[in-house]
C-alpha positions as CSV (number, residue, x, y, z in Angstrom):
1,M,38.5,-8.2,8.8
2,T,35.8,-10.7,7.9
3,R,32.7,-9.1,6.7
4,R,29.7,-11.4,7.4
5,V,26.5,-10.9,5.3
6,L,23.2,-12.8,5.6
7,V,21.0,-13.1,2.5
8,L,17.3,-13.5,3.0
9,E,15.6,-14.5,-0.3
10,D,12.9,-17.1,-0.9
11,D,13.7,-17.5,-4.6
12,D,16.2,-20.3,-4.6
13,S,18.0,-19.3,-7.8
14,L,18.3,-15.7,-6.9
15,R,19.5,-16.5,-3.4
16,F,22.2,-18.7,-5.0
17,V,23.3,-16.0,-7.5
18,I,23.4,-13.2,-4.8
19,S,25.3,-15.4,-2.4
20,K,27.9,-16.4,-5.0
21,A,28.4,-12.8,-6.1
22,L,29.0,-11.6,-2.6
23,S,31.3,-14.5,-1.8
24,R,33.4,-13.7,-4.9
25,A,33.6,-10.1,-3.6
26,G,35.1,-11.3,-0.4
27,F,32.1,-11.4,2.0
28,D,31.5,-14.3,4.4
29,V,28.0,-15.2,3.2
30,R,25.1,-17.2,4.8
31,A,21.7,-17.5,3.3
32,T,18.1,-18.4,4.3
33,A,14.6,-18.3,2.9
34,S,13.0,-17.9,6.4
35,P,12.3,-14.4,7.8
36,D,12.2,-15.9,11.4
37,V,15.6,-17.6,10.9
38,A,17.1,-14.4,9.5
39,V,15.9,-12.3,12.4
40,E,17.1,-14.9,14.9
41,R,20.6,-15.1,13.3
42,M,20.9,-11.3,13.2
43,I,19.9,-11.0,16.9
44,R,22.5,-13.7,17.7
45,K,25.0,-11.5,15.8
46,E,25.9,-14.2,13.3
47,A,26.1,-11.5,10.6
48,D,27.2,-7.9,10.3
49,A,24.7,-6.9,7.6
50,L,21.5,-8.3,6.1
51,V,20.3,-8.3,2.5
52,A,16.6,-9.0,2.5
53,D,13.8,-9.3,0.0
54,V,10.6,-7.5,0.9
55,L,7.9,-10.0,0.0
56,L,8.6,-13.5,1.4
57,G,5.6,-15.7,0.9
58,R,2.7,-13.9,2.7
59,E,5.1,-11.8,4.9
60,N,6.2,-8.3,4.2
61,F,9.6,-8.1,5.7
62,L,9.4,-4.3,6.1
63,E,7.3,-5.0,9.2
64,R,10.3,-6.7,10.8
65,L,12.8,-3.9,10.2
66,E,11.8,-1.9,13.2
67,E,12.5,-4.9,15.4
68,L,15.9,-5.4,13.8
69,A,16.7,-1.7,14.1
70,R,15.9,-1.8,17.7
71,L,17.8,-5.0,18.5
72,R,20.7,-4.6,16.1
73,P,21.2,-0.9,15.5
74,D,24.8,-1.6,14.4
75,A,23.7,-3.9,11.5
76,P,22.8,-2.2,8.2
77,V,19.9,-3.8,6.2
78,V,19.8,-3.6,2.4
79,V,16.3,-4.1,1.1
80,M,15.6,-5.4,-2.4
81,S,12.2,-5.6,-4.0
82,A,10.3,-5.9,-7.3
83,Q,7.5,-3.8,-6.0
84,T,6.3,-1.0,-8.3
85,T,5.5,1.9,-5.9
86,A,7.5,4.4,-4.0
87,A,5.9,3.1,-0.8
88,T,8.4,0.3,-0.8
89,A,11.4,2.6,-1.1
90,L,10.1,5.1,1.5
91,G,8.8,2.3,3.7
92,A,12.2,0.8,3.8
93,A,13.8,4.1,4.7
94,R,11.2,4.8,7.4
95,H,11.6,1.4,9.0
96,G,15.3,1.7,9.3
97,A,16.8,0.1,6.1
98,Y,20.2,1.4,5.0
99,E,19.4,1.2,1.3
100,Y,16.7,0.1,-1.1
101,L,17.5,-1.7,-4.3
102,P,14.8,-2.2,-6.9
103,K,14.9,-5.5,-8.8
104,P,16.5,-6.2,-11.2
105,F,19.7,-4.6,-10.0
106,N,23.4,-4.9,-10.8
107,L,25.3,-7.2,-8.4
108,E,28.2,-4.7,-8.5
109,D,25.8,-2.1,-7.0
110,L,24.9,-4.4,-4.2
111,V,28.6,-5.0,-3.4
112,A,29.3,-1.3,-3.4
113,I,26.4,-0.6,-1.1
114,L,27.5,-3.3,1.4
115,D,31.1,-2.0,1.3
116,R,29.8,1.4,2.2
117,A,27.2,0.2,4.7
118,L,29.6,-1.8,6.7
119,K,31.6,1.3,7.4
120,T,28.6,2.9,9.1
121,S,25.9,1.7,11.3
122,G,22.1,1.2,10.7
123,A,19.8,4.1,11.6
124,T,16.4,3.7,13.0
125,T,13.3,5.6,12.1
126,T,9.7,5.6,13.3
127,P,7.3,3.7,11.0
128,R,4.7,5.9,9.3
129,S,1.5,5.3,7.5
130,E,2.0,4.7,3.7
131,K,0.2,6.6,1.0
132,T,1.0,6.2,-2.7
133,D,-0.4,9.4,-4.2
134,G,0.2,7.9,-7.7
135,L,4.0,7.6,-7.2
136,I,4.1,4.3,-9.0
137,G,6.5,2.8,-11.4
138,R,8.9,0.0,-12.3
139,S,10.8,1.9,-15.0
140,P,14.5,2.6,-14.2
141,A,13.9,6.4,-14.1
142,M,11.1,6.1,-11.5
143,Q,13.1,3.6,-9.4
144,D,15.9,6.2,-9.4
145,A,13.4,8.8,-8.2
146,F,12.1,6.5,-5.5
147,Q,15.6,5.8,-4.2
148,A,16.4,9.5,-4.0
149,L,13.1,10.2,-2.1
150,A,14.0,7.4,0.3
151,R,17.4,8.9,1.1
152,L,16.0,12.4,1.5
153,A,13.3,11.1,3.9
154,R,16.1,10.7,6.5
155,V,17.3,14.3,6.4
156,R,15.9,17.8,6.4
157,T,18.0,19.4,3.7
158,P,16.3,21.6,1.1
159,V,14.9,19.6,-1.8
160,L,14.4,20.5,-5.4
161,I,12.0,18.2,-7.3
162,T,12.0,18.7,-11.1
163,G,9.8,17.2,-13.8
164,P,7.1,18.3,-16.3
165,E,4.1,20.0,-14.7
166,G,1.6,17.3,-13.8
167,S,4.2,14.6,-13.3
168,G,3.7,14.2,-9.6
169,R,6.2,16.8,-8.3
170,A,3.9,18.2,-5.6
171,A,2.8,14.7,-4.5
172,A,6.5,13.8,-4.0
173,G,7.0,16.9,-1.9
174,R,4.0,16.2,0.3
175,W,5.2,12.6,0.8
176,L,8.6,13.9,2.0
177,H,6.9,16.1,4.5
178,R,4.9,13.2,5.8
179,Q,8.1,11.3,6.6
180,A,8.6,13.8,9.5
181,G,5.6,12.1,11.1
182,G,3.4,15.1,11.0
183,A,5.8,17.2,12.9
184,G,5.0,20.8,12.1
185,T,2.7,22.2,9.4
186,L,2.9,21.8,5.7
187,V,2.4,25.2,3.9
188,E,2.0,25.1,0.1
189,A,2.4,28.1,-2.1
190,G,2.4,28.7,-5.8
191,P,4.3,31.6,-7.5
192,D,1.6,34.2,-6.7
193,R,1.3,33.4,-3.0
194,A,5.1,33.1,-2.7
195,R,5.3,36.6,-4.1
196,R,2.5,38.1,-1.9
197,E,3.4,36.5,1.5
198,G,7.1,36.0,1.2
199,L,8.8,35.3,4.5
200,A,5.4,35.1,6.3
201,L,5.1,31.6,4.8
202,L,7.9,30.4,7.1
203,S,6.1,31.5,10.2
204,A,2.9,29.7,9.0
205,A,4.8,26.5,8.6
206,S,5.6,26.3,12.3
207,G,8.8,24.3,12.1
208,G,7.3,21.9,9.4
209,S,7.8,22.3,5.7
210,V,7.1,24.9,3.0
211,L,6.3,23.4,-0.4
212,L,7.0,26.1,-3.0
213,R,5.6,25.1,-6.4
214,R,6.6,26.0,-10.0
215,A,9.8,27.8,-9.2
216,E,10.3,28.6,-12.9
217,H,7.6,31.2,-12.5
218,W,9.1,33.0,-9.5
219,T,9.6,36.8,-9.6
220,R,13.1,38.2,-8.8
221,E,11.8,39.2,-5.3
222,T,10.7,35.7,-4.5
223,A,14.0,34.3,-5.7
224,D,15.8,36.8,-3.5
225,W,14.0,36.0,-0.2
226,V,14.3,32.2,-0.9
227,L,18.0,32.5,-1.3
228,E,18.3,34.6,1.8
229,V,16.4,31.9,3.8
230,L,18.7,29.2,2.4
231,E,21.8,31.1,3.3
232,N,20.6,32.1,6.7
233,P,18.0,29.6,7.7
234,G,17.8,30.4,11.4
235,E,17.0,28.0,14.2
236,G,13.8,25.9,13.8
237,A,13.3,27.1,10.2
238,P,11.0,24.9,8.2
239,R,12.3,22.6,5.5
240,L,12.1,24.1,2.0
241,I,10.7,21.7,-0.7
242,V,10.6,23.2,-4.2
243,T,9.1,21.9,-7.4
244,A,10.2,23.2,-10.8
245,A,10.4,22.4,-14.5
246,P,13.5,20.6,-15.7
247,D,14.9,23.8,-17.3
248,V,14.7,25.7,-14.0
249,R,18.4,26.8,-14.4
250,T,17.3,29.0,-17.2
251,H,14.8,30.9,-15.0
252,L,16.7,31.2,-11.6
253,P,20.1,32.4,-10.6
254,G,22.6,29.6,-10.6
255,I,23.6,30.0,-6.9
256,L,19.9,29.7,-5.9
257,V,19.5,26.4,-7.9
258,E,22.6,25.0,-6.3
259,R,21.4,25.9,-2.8
260,L,17.9,24.4,-3.5
261,S,19.3,21.2,-4.9
262,A,21.2,20.1,-1.8
263,G,18.6,17.3,-2.1
264,F,17.5,16.6,-5.7
265,V,14.8,14.4,-7.3
266,S,14.0,14.2,-11.0
267,L,10.7,12.8,-12.1
268,P,10.6,11.7,-15.8
269,P,7.8,12.6,-18.2
270,V,5.1,10.0,-18.5
271,R,6.0,9.3,-22.1
272,E,9.4,7.9,-20.9
273,R,7.9,5.5,-18.3
274,G,7.0,2.7,-20.6
275,D,4.4,0.3,-19.1
276,D,4.2,2.4,-16.0
277,R,1.5,4.3,-17.8
278,A,-0.9,1.4,-17.6
279,R,0.1,0.7,-14.0
280,L,-0.7,4.3,-13.1
281,F,-4.0,4.2,-15.0
282,A,-5.0,0.9,-13.2
283,W,-4.1,2.4,-9.8
284,F,-6.2,5.5,-10.4
285,L,-9.0,3.4,-11.8
286,E,-9.1,1.3,-8.6
287,R,-8.3,4.1,-6.2
288,G,-11.9,4.9,-5.4
289,G,-12.0,1.7,-3.3
290,E,-15.5,0.7,-4.4
291,G,-14.2,-2.1,-6.6
292,G,-15.6,-3.4,-9.9
293,W,-13.0,-1.7,-12.2
294,S,-10.1,-3.3,-14.0
295,L,-8.0,-2.5,-17.0
296,S,-8.2,-5.0,-19.9
297,P,-5.0,-6.1,-21.7
298,A,-6.1,-4.1,-24.8
299,G,-6.8,-1.1,-22.6
300,A,-3.4,-1.4,-21.0
301,A,-1.8,-1.4,-24.4
302,F,-3.8,1.6,-25.5
303,V,-2.8,3.5,-22.4
304,N,0.9,2.7,-22.9
305,A,0.7,3.9,-26.5
306,Q,-0.5,7.4,-25.5
307,S,2.0,10.2,-24.9
308,W,-0.2,11.8,-22.2
309,E,0.8,15.4,-22.7
310,G,-1.0,16.3,-19.5
311,E,1.3,13.9,-17.6
312,V,0.1,11.9,-14.5
313,L,-2.6,14.5,-14.0
314,Q,-4.3,13.6,-17.3
315,I,-4.1,9.9,-16.5
316,E,-5.7,10.5,-13.2
317,R,-8.5,12.6,-14.6
318,T,-9.2,10.2,-17.4
319,A,-9.6,7.3,-14.9
320,A,-11.8,9.5,-12.7
321,R,-14.1,10.2,-15.6
322,I,-14.5,6.5,-16.3
323,R,-15.3,5.8,-12.6
324,A,-17.8,8.6,-12.5
325,Q,-19.5,8.0,-15.9
326,G,-18.6,4.5,-17.1
327,V,-20.0,1.1,-16.5
328,R,-18.1,-1.1,-14.0
329,G,-16.1,-3.9,-15.3
330,E,-13.1,-4.4,-17.6
331,V,-12.1,-1.0,-19.2
332,G,-11.0,-1.2,-22.8
333,P,-9.6,1.2,-25.4
334,D,-12.9,2.7,-26.5
335,A,-13.9,3.7,-23.0
336,I,-10.5,5.3,-22.4
337,A,-10.5,7.2,-25.7
338,R,-13.9,8.6,-24.9
339,A,-12.8,9.7,-21.4
340,M,-9.6,11.3,-22.5
341,T,-9.4,15.1,-22.9
342,G,-8.1,15.8,-26.4
343,P,-5.7,12.9,-27.1
344,E,-5.2,14.7,-30.4
345,P,-5.9,18.5,-30.3
346,P,-8.5,19.7,-32.9
347,G,-6.8,20.5,-36.1
348,A,-3.4,18.9,-35.1
349,R,-2.8,17.4,-38.5
350,E,-3.6,20.6,-40.2
351,A,-1.3,22.5,-37.8
352,L,1.5,20.0,-38.6
353,E,1.1,20.5,-42.3
354,D,1.1,24.3,-41.9
355,A,4.4,24.0,-39.9
356,A,5.9,21.9,-42.6
357,V,5.0,24.5,-45.2
358,R,6.5,27.3,-43.2
359,Y,9.7,25.3,-42.6
360,L,10.1,24.6,-46.3
361,A,9.3,28.2,-47.3
362,D,11.9,29.6,-44.9
363,A,14.5,27.0,-46.0
364,L,13.9,27.7,-49.7
365,A,14.1,31.5,-49.1
366,A,17.4,30.9,-47.2
367,G,18.8,28.9,-50.1
368,E,19.4,25.7,-48.0
369,A,20.4,22.6,-49.9
370,E,17.9,19.7,-50.0
371,P,15.4,21.2,-47.4
372,A,12.8,18.5,-48.1
373,R,15.2,15.7,-47.2
374,A,16.2,17.5,-44.0
375,M,12.5,17.9,-43.1
376,L,11.7,14.3,-43.8
377,E,14.6,13.1,-41.7
378,C,13.5,15.3,-38.9
379,A,10.0,13.8,-39.1
380,E,11.3,10.3,-39.3
381,R,13.5,10.9,-36.3
382,A,10.5,12.1,-34.3
383,V,8.4,9.1,-35.3
384,L,11.1,6.6,-34.3
385,R,11.7,8.4,-31.0
386,A,8.0,8.4,-30.2
387,A,7.8,4.7,-31.0
388,L,10.8,3.9,-28.8
389,E,9.4,5.9,-25.9
390,A,6.1,4.2,-26.2
391,A,7.8,0.8,-26.2
392,G,10.1,1.6,-23.2
393,G,13.2,1.5,-25.5
394,V,12.6,-2.0,-26.7
395,R,13.3,-2.2,-30.5
396,Q,11.2,-5.2,-31.2
397,D,8.1,-3.7,-29.6
398,A,8.8,-0.3,-31.4
399,A,9.1,-2.0,-34.7
400,R,5.8,-3.9,-34.1
401,R,4.0,-0.6,-33.3
402,L,5.3,1.0,-36.5
403,G,4.5,-2.1,-38.6
404,M,8.1,-2.5,-39.8
405,N,10.7,-5.2,-39.6
406,R,13.0,-5.0,-36.6
407,N,16.2,-5.0,-38.8
408,T,14.8,-2.2,-40.9
409,L,14.2,-0.2,-37.7
410,A,17.7,-0.9,-36.5
411,R,19.2,0.4,-39.8
412,R,17.1,3.6,-39.6
413,L,18.1,4.1,-36.0
414,T,21.7,3.9,-36.9
415,A,21.3,6.1,-39.9
416,L,19.6,8.8,-37.9
417,G,21.9,8.5,-34.9
418,L,19.3,7.2,-32.5
419,D,21.0,4.0,-31.5
420,K,21.6,5.2,-27.9
421,D,17.9,5.6,-27.4
422,A,17.1,2.0,-28.1
423,A,17.5,-1.1,-26.0
424,T,17.8,-4.6,-27.6
């Protein structure tokens, strides 16, 4: 059977590459740069599926998806975009897109998605207002999270959202609840409230959602009633959205984690998000809406070089301090450093030295061979990993940050077994 696909992309070279790849995969491909032409062709049933970019000149094609879903509910739409926020992924899902692909993507992935999509039919959803809540990122790990959120926006399965505390887990949970269009109440509970109120939280949610935070701190009693609800939800039960640390399996029974993770989203720590750190900082800096704030190139580089142990929350509070106390204009490294809460804890260097002394003392007492070399290799491995994380895995950038030659860095990465952590 002929599988007809229409490609909507205003970048001539990308439109050509996508069309050729799909043709080689056996699709009958047509292409256009015009949103109006694309909609008209789809309505006339000249294609069975649409692959569409989001931003086409001044037009946001997401605004046309509801129209297509209404007029061609049988035709799946695959949306592709270079946008950096989760709003694009979730907006695509809410407006009826079959799948969202962040640019750049593998053409093989697009082919696989279309193969799967043409075996099903498009589903329509009601458009909702969009709110970012700091879920911003172009890094591969964040794009994976956005895609997972977009898929889970269509269903009401339990969801487990993991990530370091402060990484945006609760914001992602609230966002998922909003995709229900305000149906029902959102009830949030930390470990203490979950222990005190137990099953009463379900009644308070009124058929909406219950967001249970920090599951790694639950008592056994809380874990028991949550598992009971998951195994016997009852008619009209609220959706359970749970946030937890990545090591939640070490704190909860395995069967409970399996039940909770029917839907699963993993948020990476900020230190692994590369340049997303500066994007986040700029977004929080401008979020007040009063204008007059911007992040200088040097400021962006400074932000990207920080590990941000307090995760997204620390970035948000640092930007808020600048807005509250700083002078409007371009924000540079000095202003950011002053606004940060303890970028380096007091006495950190002394604590590191004390730790080294304890390590060597224990190793010498145990009669270990060459303990100093082992300690130095461990320290060097930590330095290289930190530089790679700060550079988003790009070796050349990591070498520049460390003040060493790229080839020297490559040799040390190989010697220390860190090749897999570095990109070219």
